[in-house]
N, C-alpha and C positions, 0 to 999 in steps of 0.2 A: 302239472305235474299228476303223474301217474301212480298211484300207491296198491299194494295187494296187502291184507292183513285179515286178521281174526280180532274179533269185540269181544272175545273171551282171555282172560289175564287169569293165570293163576300164580298167585304168589307164595313162594316157600320161605318161610321166617327161618327154617332150620338153616337154609343154604344162602340165605340174602339173595333171592333172587326173584325176580318178575318174569315168569314165563310166558312167552308172546309168540306170535308169529306176525311178521312186517318184513316187508320187504320195496324196495327203490328200486323198481325193475329198469332197465338197460333202457328201454324207451324215453323215460324220463328224463327232463331238460332240468332239473335241479337236483341240488344236494340238499339232505333235511338233516333237521335235530328233532330227534324223540321223545318228547315229555311225557311221562306218566302222572296224571293228575286227580287225587279224589277231593271233592267238596268244592265248594263255591264262595266267591267272594272273599272276605273276610277269613275264612274258615276253609280256605283251599292248602291242601297240601302236597308239594312235589314229591312223589314216591320214588322217581328214578329217573334219569335220564341220558341219552346215548351220547357218542360221538359224533362227529360228524358221517352221515352215511351218504356213501357215493351212490350215482345211480349204477346199478346191476347188484347191489350189495342186500343181502339181508340179514334180520337179527331173529333169534330165538330167543335170548333174553336180555334183561337189563339189571345191572345189580343197583340193588335200594339204597336210597340216599341215607345216611347215619344223624340222627338215630330215628329208628323204622318205628313209626308213630299209628301204625295197623295194629289190632288184633285179629284173631280167628274171625272168619265171619266174611257176609258178602256185601259188597261196596257200588255202588254205581262212579262211574270216575269217566276220564275222556283221556284219550292220546292226544296230543298239542303237535301236531307237523309243523315244523318252524324251516322256511325255504329259504335257500343260498343260492347264490348264483356261483355257479363250478368256477367260471373264469375270474371274475370279480372276488368272489368271496362277500358279497355285499348281500342283507338279510333283505329278502322280499317283504314287501308292505304287508301282503294278504298270507295268512297262516290257516291252516287247515285242521277243525277240531272233529275228532271223533268220539262218540260213546262208546263205554267199552262196560262189560259187567266183570267184575274182581273179586274172586274167589280167593281168600286169605286161610293158607292152613298152616 
């Protein structure tokens, strides 16, 4: 899998969007689902999740999950990239975790 992304995420509580830069390049051999997560272990919160992103597609925003449990400020979080075989739709065993800095406005 080959990805292009920014580790800076801007969450706008006004428009209910997480503004991101994420691309699953054409050369990628996997389709992916992108999750934005804050916290660890039992304190983990799914902030936003994409639909399936085929190779060659990019996202510049994700709709926030309801209810939004974040307040203004800075957070450490992560992108979780869940990989899927584009032919069978089968989920891959290995996923990718990318640390990100989240700013909530």
